[in-house]
Every structure is written in structure tokens, then in C-alpha cells.
C-alpha positions, 0 to 999 in steps of 0.5 A: 844654914844650908849650902846651895850652888843652884842657880835661880830659874830663868823662865818667865812667868813662873811662881818664883817670879810672882813671889819676887813681884810681891817683894816691894815695900807696899806688898810685904804685909801678911794680909797682902801676901795672901794674894800672890800665894793664892795665885800661885796655887790657882794659876799652875798652867804656865800659859795662864800664868802670863796674865797674872802680873796684870791681875795682881797689879790691879788688885794691888791698885785697889788695895793702895789707891794712892799708888802701887809698885809692881814688878814683872819679869821682862828679861833675865837681866832686868825687871820692869815695874809699873806705877799708878801714873803708868810709867814703866821703869827698868830696875837692874837685876844685878848691881855692883857696889864700889864703896870708895872714899873711906880714907878720904872721909876719915881724913876730912873728919880728923881721924886716921885713914884706917878709921874710915873703914868701920864707918862703912858697915851700916851703909852696906847693910842699909843698901842691901835692904833697899836693894832687896825691897826694890826687887834687885836679885843680886848685889856684889860688894867690892870689899878689898883687893890684892892691890889694896894689900900694898897699903900700910899694915894698919890699913890692911888690918882695918879694911880686913876687919871691916869686911868681916864685920860687913859680912857678919851684918849681911848674914843677919838678913835673908840672903844667899851669900858668897864670899869670893877671893884668893883663899890661898893667900894669908891675907884672906880673912879666915872667919870668912872661909865658911862662906866661900861656898854659896850659903842660904841664910835665914831661908835664903833671898837676895844673892849677895857676893862679897869680894875679899882679897880679890885680884883680876889676874887671879880671877882670869888665871884659868882662862888660857886659850879659851875663845868663846864666851861660855868657856871663858865664863866657866873658867873664871874663879868668879863663875858663880857671879852673874853679869852686872847690869849697873855698877855704883861707885862712891867717892867720885872716882871714874874707874872700875879698879879691876872690878870683875872685868868679865861680869862688868863688860856691859854694865852701866857705870854710875858715880856718886861724889859723896864718900861711902860713909856718907851714904844716903838712900837718895844715892841709891834711888838717883842711881836707879833713876839714871839707869832707867834712862840709859839705852841698854843694848848689850852691843846690839 
């Protein structure tokens, strides 16, 4: 594993974006990946490169006449993708996940409240795989907060252990992993300290941020008298986490619960009534479909 703090390039029509464009379920076999790799070699001139998404779209359409999905970069905050039917669908670059409802789910199943957390591990990995295969660049999980640590000791141990397990599962994938939270507190899980610097695992890939022992007061504590966006962002304890485009919360509650107050400032907020352990891929696709229908203006 190698450590990196390098941010991804933001230029449009670069070789990186062409390779990201090929990261769709129908475009992952080695035979089809030859197309974008050859294109990267041939179209080195950046002016010519802008024609490449259209070329690859029609090549993929020939390979899969039943329909294809192809991503093109249109801004530094969202992807657009085409389908054979001609629809243009917006995909968020960065999604935030609030995996709520574990205790209520456990009670409904006849378990102790603390038993619910371990049933949220597999959903977390499943969602990451869906996000990666659909071109989402960054995923942030809301693990546990300093406020959560007011709960009974058995629950604190359970959600802390579940977060360790979740991060270890994520670390089996090709990701760029960062764990963020108050490491000065004894409640920060020691096994996760090694990921408090962004770490590329299995060659790197989707950026994954995991918040543990996180508190919004802790995050904002260095802002002081800063008054402009750049200086405020640089003062954050979570400055390595980008602005979120979409936040998805399970469990039916309509609140952010202190989730990255600066990065969530213009995020669209989608709520799923099912509890987190009852995660289904349909939830993810319904959230993307809803996001596509929103009027994204960022205040403009």
C-alpha cells in the first residue's frame, strides 16, 4: 500500500477521465478495455481528445447493440451518461451515506439494540461496489460521532467494532481510503489509525472517506475568524474531503445529524425509509434517479 495526498486532476477530456468513462458494468472486460487504452495513446493532443467520448460511445454501441452506458465529464462535480435511448442522466461525483436504523432494525428482529450494527457491514460493501461501477468518484460513510458515544457502553463497543469491520472490508477493494475523526480521543478505534492518511489500496480507485468518532465542533474548531470559502475549507479538519453532491440517509429520519456541515452545504438530500441492514441495490438506483431530476444550481 502507498500513501498519497494527491488530488485528482480537474481538467476535462484527459486520459484519466477517458479511463473513468470505461468504468461501467458493460465496459469492464479486458477485450473492451482495449478501446480506451488505444485511444489514450492515439489522442494525446488535448484538442483532439474532446472528440473521444463521442467516438467511444458509438464503438460501445456497436459492441452492445442492446444498449450501452457511457460517461463523459461535464463539470468537476458531476458526470453525465448516455443511454441508447438518448437520455442524458446526471450522476453525482461524491455521495455521502448515513447508514441509520441499525438499532430499530435489531429491535424489530427481536435482537438487542447493539446487535444491529454488524448487519450493516455487507450493505456498506455492496453500496461501494455499486458506486464504483456507476462512475461515482467519491463515497463518504458516516460511521459514528462523538455524540453517539453518549450511548450505553455495549452499543459504543458494538458500533466501534462494526466500523473497524466495515473499513477492513472496504480495504479489500481497489480504493483510495481515508478515515477521519478525533484521534486524540480514547474512543477512536486504534486499528484504524493507519488509515488516517489517505492510502491507495490495491492500486487505488474510488475515493472512500469513513468518519469515526467525528464531531462537527471538532471539524470546525480551527476556522476562527476566517471569512472566505477557501480559507474556511483549508481550516477544516476534514479538508481532504470534497463537497458532496448527494447525501442518502437510510432509516427514514429527515436530518443531517451534523454530517460534514461545510461539505454538505449544497448537497441534495434523499431519504430511504427502510433501515440500513435492509439495504437493496434498488435504493441506490432510486436515489440516482431522484438526483437526476433535481435542479442543481449551487445557489446560482
